[in-house]
N, C-alpha and C positions, 0 to 999 in steps of 0.2 A: 504494500500500500504506500502510495506517495501522495501527500497532501501539500498543496501550495497555496499560500496567500498571494494572489496574483497582483492585486492593486487595491488602492484605497480610494474612497470617495467621500467628500464632505457634504453634509446636508445641513445647511444653515437655516433654511426657511421651512423646515418640516413642521407639520401640526404637532408632532410628538416632541418638538424641541430640537435644538441643534445636536447632531451626532455624526460620528464617522462610521462608515460601512466598509467592510472588508470583503473582497471577492475571493471565494474559496473554491478551489478545484481539487478533484481527486481522481487518481488512477489506481485501480485495484483489480486483483484477480479473485477476491473473496466472493463466494457464491451468495452471500447474504445481500449483496448489492445488486441493483437491477441491471447495471451495465458495467463494463470495465472502465469506462471513462464517463463519469457523471457530468451532467450539465452544471457549470459553475453557479454558485449561489452567493447572494449577498447576505452577510451576517454582521450584526452589531456586537459590541463588546459584551452587552448583557446576554447575548445568545451564547457566547463562550462561557459565561458564568453559569448559565443553565446547564450546559454540557458538563462542566466541572462538577456541579452539585449532583446531577443525575448519576454520574460515574461514581461519585463518593458514596451515594446510597446503594447503588447496584453492586459495587465491589468494595465492601468495607475493609477487606483484608489486603487490598492492593495498594501500591504506592501510586496515588493519583498525581499526575504532573501538576505543578502549581501554575496559577495564572499570574500575570504581572500585578504587583501589589499597588492598589489605588492609594495606599497610605504613605508610600514613599515620598519623601520630602520634595524630590525633583518633580514628582507628578502633581503635588499639591500646589507648589509655587509656580509651576510652569503653565504655559498656555497649552491646553489640551488639544487645540486645533492648529498648533504650530507644526511646521513640517518636521522638525526634529523630534517632537513628542510623538507624532503619528508614526514616524519611522521606527522609533524605539519600541513602541507598543506593538507594531506589526511584527517586528523582529522577535519580540518575546512571545507573541501568540503563535508564531511559526514554530518556535521551540516546543510550545505546548502541544501543537498538533503533531509535530514530528515524534514526540515521545509516545503519544497515543498510537500513532500509526505503526510503531515498532513494538508495541506491547502485545504479546500473544493473546491476551484476553480482552483488553480494552478495545482493540480494533474490531472485535466481533460484536460489540455491544449494539443493541438496537438504537440506543440513544445516539451513538456515533453515526449510524446509518441515517437516522432521521435528520441529524444536524447537517450532514453532507448532501442529502438528496431531497428532502422534503420541500415541496413548493408551497405548502401551507404550514410553515413552521410555527406561526403564531398559535394556531389551533393545537398543534402537536405539543407545544410547550406546556399546555394546560394539563397534560397527562403526567402527573407527578408520580414518582416511585416512592411508595411509603416505606419508611425505615422499619426494619424488623423490631418487634417489641423485645425489650431486655428480658432475659430469663428471670432476673429478680423481680422485675415489674410484673411479670406474668403470674407470679404467685403472691404478689402483694408485699414483697420484701423491700427493704430500704436499699436505695442505690448507693454504691460505694463511690467515693470521689476519686479523682485521679491521683490523690496523695496516698491511697491505700497501696501498700507494697505487696508483691508476690511473696507468699510464705516459702515456697520451694522453687527458687529460681532455676531455670534451665540454663546450663552453662553455655549452650549454643547462642542463646539470645543475650546473655550477659556479654559475651564476646562481640556479638553483633552491635550492641549498644555502644560498647567501647570503641568499636571501629567507626561507627557513625559520629561519635563525639570527636574522635581524632580528625576525621574528614572535615567536620564542621569547624573545628579549631583552625585547621590548616587553611580552609577556604576563607574563614574570617580574617586571618592574617593577610592572605593574598588579596582579598577584596579591599581591606583597609589600605594596603599599599597601592592597589590598582586605582582606588578612589583618589588617592593623592596624585597618582600619575594622570588620571582622567582630568582632574582639575587643571593640571598644567597643560594637558593635551587640549583642553577647551580654550585655554589662553593661546596655545600653539595653533589651534584651529582658527581662531579669530585672526591671529598674526598671519597664518598661512593664506587666509582669504585676502587680507590686505596685500600680502606678498604676491598672491596670484593676480590681484588687480594691478599691482605695480608692474608685474611682468607683462600683463596684457597691454597696459599703457605703453610700456617700453617697446613692445612689438609694434604697436600702432605708430609710434614715433619713428621707428626704424623703417616701417613701410613708407611713411611720408618722406623720410630722408632719401629712400631709394628712388623716389620720383624725381628728386632734384639732382641726384648723382647718377646720371644716365650711364656713365661708363662702368660703374660697378653696381648697377641697379639690380641685376639678377642675384649676386651674392648677398646683397643687403636684404632683398625680398626673402631669400631662403633663410637668412639669419632671423628675420622677423617671424617667419613661419615656425622656426625652431623655438624661439622664445615663447610664442603663443602655445605651442605644443607642451612646452615645459610648464607653463602656467596652469594648463589643464591637468597635468600630472600632479601638481601641488594640490589643486582643488580636490581631486579624487583621493589622494593619499590622506588628506585631512579628514575627509568624510569617512573613509574606511577605518582609520584609527579610532575615530569617535564611536563607532558602532560595533567594532569587533571585540571578542573576548569578554562578554558580559558575565563576570564571575558570579555576580549576585543571583543570576538565574540558576546556576548550578547549586548555589548555597540554598536557595529556596527549595530545590529538588531534594536536597539533603534533609531539610526540615520536614518535608512530606514523608520521607523514608522513616524518620524518627516517629512521626505521628502514627504510621502503620504499625510500628513496633509497640508503641504505647497501647494501641487498640488490641494487639495480641495479648499484652500483659493484662489488660482489663478483662479479657475473656477468661484468662487463667484465674484472676482474682475472683470473678463471679463463680467459677467452678469450685474454688477452694471455699468460698463463703457458703455455697449451697451444700457442700460436703460437710461443713461444720454444722449447719442447721440439721442435716440428716442425722449426724452423730448425736446431737443433743436430743432429738426426738426419740431415737432408739434408746438412749440412756434413760430418758423419762419413762418410756414404756417398761423398761426393765425394772425401774424403781417401783412402778405401779404394780407390776406383776409380782415382784419379789421384794417387798419392803424390808423384810428382815435381813436381807443380804447386805444392806448398806449400813454404814456406821450411823449410830444414833446421834453422833456429833455433827453430822453433815447438816449444813444450813438448809439444803434442799429437802433433806429428810425431815427436819424440824418443821419446815413449811407444810409438807404433806401431812405430818402428824396433827398440827393444829387445824388444818383444813378438815381432816376427818372428824376431829373432836367437835368442830363448829357445826359440821353437818349433822352429827349425832344430836347436838343440843337442839338444832332446828327440826329434828325429827325426820331428816332425810335418810333414805336407805343407803348406807355406805357401800354395800356390795353393788347395788344398782348403779350408784354414781361412779364406782370404779369401772364397771363394765362400759358405761357410756364414755368415760374418759379413754378407755382402751380402744374403743371403736373410733373415736376421733383421732387418737394417736396413730392407729393402724392406717386410717385414711390419709393422714398427713404424711406418714412415712412412705406410703405407696406413691403419693403425689411427688414427694421429694425425690424418691428413687428415680422416677421418670425424668424429673427436671435435672437431676445430677447427671444422668446418662446423656441427656440432651446437651447440657452444658459442656460435658467432657468431649462430645463429638464436635461441638462448635469450637472449643478451645484447640482441639487437635487439628481441625480444619484450618483455623487461623494460623496455627504454628506452621503447618505444611505450606500454606500459601506464602507466608512471610519469608520463609526460607527461599522459596522460588523468587520472590520479589527482590530479595537481597542480591541474588545472582543477576537479575535483570538490571538492578540499579548499578551494580559494579561495572557491568559491561557498558551501560549507557554513560556512566560517569567517565570511564576511561576513553570511550569513543569521543565524547563531547570535549573533554580536555585536549585530546589529540587534535581534533578538528579546530578548536578555538585557538590553540597555540600555533598550530600550523598555519592557519589563516592569518594570524597576527604577524608571524614571521614572513609569510609569502607576500603580504601587502607591502612590507618594507623592501623585501628583495625585488619585487616587481617594480616598485617606484624607482629604486636606484638603478636597476637594469635599464628601464625605459629612459630614465634621465640620462644615463651614460650613453646609451645608444643614440639619443637625440642629438647630444652635443658631438659625439664622434662623427655623425653624418655630416655635420656642418663644417668640421675642421678642413677636409679636402677642398670644400668650396671656398673657405676663407683663404686657404693657402694658395689657391689658384689666382688670387688677385695679383695682377702685375704691378707690384709696388715700384719697380725700377722705372717703368715707362711714366708712371705718375710723377716720380721725382724729377725726371728729365723735363717734363712739361712745366714743372714748377720753376 
């Protein structure tokens, strides 16, 4: 599957308010799609948000690629309709779609197909995917917060968390340094634009000079063309450096990976909590069946003792009350056994998927780092190669000027 954001279009006078639309095209061999090359569709940023939310609900154990963050300072203070902002967002959304297209499960999602093919996307958006009810919610138990720790950590996921933490720390450092470089590059970008304008002006003046110097008009014209060519190289280089190697996109992807790992831990916490409830219910049934087996000093046994005495005072049949209690406990235990088994299956399923997701993330991270750094290096190499080639071409032309004849005429 290959997904491309082909172009952007500003809508400033729309009844829905001003917005930017992105033309999205797709080529795929997946059978879930109606054709190998779908008709390009226009999508707004909020449509990408819908897709992200739909995938998050549909694949809770997967690492869902992140969207560009609306809260980033440069997004807040910048003009969201400026060319630079639109290009940055388009580039980030391209990463989002690339990661989806390369994911073995996400690419098969019906939400992805609807996003890429539907002509009536507004109506299809209304079809929300309901999140699965929590296991603890289904039996009326209290939800555990994200601060609840796993009682029996799996070493595989402990190592995975350590790995994600190290990756995040390294990327944080790289992003901090790259941000510093980017600020200077932004200054360089503005300087380069000024320099590009200066070179363009220099080219124009040389062209005008060639008109007056008829004897060397051709070399001067070619020198003017070379200067103009070099000015365009500076402009292209400044633009490439500004948009290449966006480390924070990879850092956001790392945050998504850690979120998937936390979701897996939460499923294990729920399984452990339900197992604890089941154990308590079994123990309570045992105390009810065999009260004499437990120590009379036990606080729970004292509570049961006073409860029975109070029932006797009230004239309640103690044996009947015990039978009713046992029936309730048996029902509770049976229900909990089913929920514990279900929670165990869910926890194991999450664990299995997160292990696969870790491999997908590692491969994607390595590939994206390679592509980003290679593109960054290539942009510099390409600039200097083309610049050197442009000036090398003009040297023979300049050297061909007959300086001697000119000196004689002077």
